[in-house]
N, C-alpha and C positions, 0 to 999 in steps of 0.2 A: 660768473657767474652771471645767469639771471634768475631772479624769482617770477613765480608765476602763482599766481592765486586761485584757489579751489572753489569758492562760491559760482563760479561761473560753467564751472561744470557738471558739478550738484545741484542748481539751482535756476540756474540762467540757460540752460541746452535740454532739450528733449534726451530721452534715454536712446542707446545706441549714437548718434550724433555727440551728446558728449566726449564720449571717450574718442571718436574719429579727430574731433576738436581738440583733448589734451593731448594725443599722441602726435598730432600737425604739428601743434605747437613747439615741443620738446623739437621735433625733426628742424624745425627753423630757425634755432635758436641754435644747434648743434649744426647746421649746415653755414648759419656765419658767425663759426668759430667760438663758441662760448657753451656754456655746459648748465643746460637746463635744472632747475633746484621745483618741481612744482611744490607746495605748501599744503597741508594739511594737517589735523588733529588726528590721531589714530588710538584709539584705547585709552584716550588722556595721555597720548604722548604727541609730541609734537614732532612733524617728519618734515625736513629740509630737503626736498625733493624727494620722489614716490617712485617703488620700483613699479615694474607692469603689474604683478598681481595687485601690488597698491593702490594702485590708479585704474583697474578694471575694479577691485571693489566702491571706491568714489564713484563710479560712474554706474554702478547697478541699477536696476531699476527697483524704488524700493528702498533704498539702499540706508536710511532715515538720516542723513546726516546733517545734525544741528549747525541752522548760521552762525558762526563767530564771529563777532566784530573783537575788538580787543579786551572791551570791560567782559567776557564772556570766557578768556581766555584759562584764569583761574579754574571756573568751578567746572569748565571742561575735565581741564588735568584734575581735580580731587573726586570729579565722582566718575573717570574713567570713560567717557564720552566719545563718539565718534566726531569729528566737525569739520566743516568748508570753510577756510579765510577768506574774510573779505577782503578788500584793500585795506582797511584800518590792520588789520591782526596781521596780516603777510607781511604787513608793510615792517612792522613792529618784530615778527619773528625773521624777517629774514636781517636787520639788523642786529638783531640779537646773535643773528649765526655770522654775521661776518659778509654777506652778502648786500652789494651795495646798490646794485642796479634791479628794478621789477617795473612789469608788463604787461599791463592789465587794459581793458577794453574802454571803460568808461568810470572818470571819479565819481564818486560820488558829491553831493552837494546839498546847496538850498533848496526846499522842495517847494513846488508851483503850492500856493493854497487855494482851498474849493472856496466860495469862488475865486476867479484870478484876481489879481488887487488887494486879495485879503494879505495879512499880514499874517506869515507862517513862521513859526518857532520848531517846523522839522528840519531840522539840520545836522547831514552826515558828520560820524565820528573821521570819516577818513580825513575831515580837513584840519581840525586838531591836532591829530596825530601827524600828518605832514608837515605840520608847524612845528614838532619835536624831534621828530625821528629823519635826521638826514640819507635820507635812502633816494636815491633817483628813478621817480614815478613817469613812465611812458604810458601815454592814455590819448585816448582820441578827444581830450577834454570831459564836458561832463554830459550826461543825458538828456538829449534836446526835451525831454517832459520835467528836465529839472527848471529852477527859476534861475537862467546863467547867466543877467546881470547881478544877482545877488551873492554868486556862487565866487563871481570875478571879484566882488566886494570884498568878500570875507577872505580869499587868498590875498588878496592885499593886505587889510588888516593884520593877517598871521603871518606879513612878510616871507610871504611865500615866493621865490622867484618863479615866474611862468615865461618859458621859452618855446618860439612857437618852432618848431621844426621843419624849412621848405616852407610854412605861411605866416602873414600877417597878424593873419586872423583866429581868434580863442572857437576851436571847432564845436560844434555842438555833435556830435557822437554820429548820427544817421547821415548830419548835414554837414558839408565840410567847412562852414564858417558860421559867423554868425554876426549882430550887429557890433561885438564887444573885438577890439584889436587886442595884441599881446604886446607888452615892451619891448621884450627883446627876440631876435630871429638869427636860426641858426640853420645852415644848407646843407650842414653835414655832418657824420657823426665823430669826425674826428671836433671842428667846432664846438660840437655839445659838450665831450667830454671835455674839451680845455675850459669850458663855460662851468662847471661841476665843476673839478677843480679848483680853480681859484673861487669857487664858493664856497668849497674848503675849509678855506683858509680865514674866510670871514665869522667874527664871534656871533654864535648860535646854534642852535640846535634843526633849523628847521632843512626839509628834505626841497630837491624841485621836481615843480613838474615840466615834463617836454611834451607838449600838446602836438599829436600829429595828426594829419584829417584822417579820414575815411579812402581810400583809393577810387580815386575819382569815378572810374566803372559801376561804384555800389552804391553810390551816394543815391540815398531815397531821393523822389522824386517832390520837388517842397510843397506841391501845393497837395499831394499826398499827404505829405508829412504833417503839416499845418492842420487840414480835416482831421486828422486821426488822435491829432493831438487834441482839440477842442471838443470832438468825441469822447475821447478818453478822460480828460475832467470833467466832463458833464456825466461819464459813469461812475466817478469816484465818487462824487456829489451824493449823484439820487442813491446808493447804493452803501452810503457811511464809510468806504474804506478807509484806512486811515495807518498812521506809521509805516511801521515794514510792508506793510501787504500793499502798499499804493504802486511803489514800483513794479511787483509782479502781474500786477494787474494791471498796469498800463502797457508794459513790453507786452502781456497777451492782445490786448487789445492789438497792437501795433503789429504784432503777427499776423494777425487772424486777419485785417483789416486791411493790411500791404499783400497779402497771398504767398507771407512766406521770405517777400522782397527784406524785412528788415532782421530776419536769422541770417542774413546772409551775408549781409552789411556785417551784423554783428560780428559773426565768423571772421569774413577778410579784413577789417581793420584789428582783431587785437592778433591776431596772426602778422599784420604788416608791421605792427607795434613791439609785439616778437622780436622779430627782423631788426627793428633799428634797437634794439633796445639791448638786442646782442652787439649790434655792430659797436656803441658807443663804450659796453661793458671791455670788447678788446681795443677800443681804442684808449678805457682809462688804464688798461693792464699793462700796454704796450709805453706809456709815456708814464706809467711810474716806474717799469722796468729802467728805465734811459738814465 
C-alpha cells in the first residue's frame, strides 16, 4: 500500500483541479501494482483510504477541512472535526495502520527568515515526526521557498537517512537540484527497497527520505524561480505574514507569477513521486515474500 496525504488536495490545489489530481494519484499507484490509501479525518475518525464520495467531499469547494498536523489529531477526534492531514499526520496515521510507504510533493522544513539571513525558529513538525516514524517518504525534497541548507542539517541531526532516487543532488521541489548533495543514491525501486529493508534492521525509529526530482520537462526556469522567491520573501516581510500562513502565501505568489507553471510542476512531481512510491512498495512486498 501507498499512503497519500490530503492537505495537498484540500489546501494546496484549487477546487476542481484538486479532485482531478487526487483521482490521478490513486490511478498512478494502482498502475504500478500497489494499493492507494488517501488519508484524512472525517467526522473525527481517521480514514486510511477514501472512497469516491469521501474524496469528492474532501475536494469540494468550501468544504472547510482543517489542516491537521500530528499535534492536532487528538483534538480533531474528540471534537468530531473534518481534517486534511499534513506530511506529519499522514506519516503518523500510515504507520499506525501498518502502511510503510508514503508519497507526497515536498517535505516541510526550516523556513527562511525575513529578512533572509536572520535566524528562524519556524521548523516544520514533519522533520521530527520523520525522525520518530519508520515510514518511507517519497518526495521532491523540500519546497525551494524553505531554507534547504538548514533543513538538510536538521535531517542529519535527527539521523534521518536521505536517499537520492536517480540524483546526487538534494532536490528543491520546483528545481531538480540544489547546492546540497545527498549522502546516498539509488537508481531503481529494487535498490531503494533494499536500503529501506536494511535500514529497518538498524536500531532506532527513524523513517527514510527518498528524494525524487521533479521531471525535467516540468522544472521551473531558474531565473524566474529566483526572482519569484526574492519578491515573495519581500511580500512576506512587508505584510508581516507569519507561521502557517507563510507557505500558502508564497505558493500563491509563485502560481500567479509563473503563469501557472508552478502549479503544473507541483502536480507532475507528486504524480511521479506516487509512481516511485508504488514501485518501492511493490519491491518491498516482493522481497518480504521470498
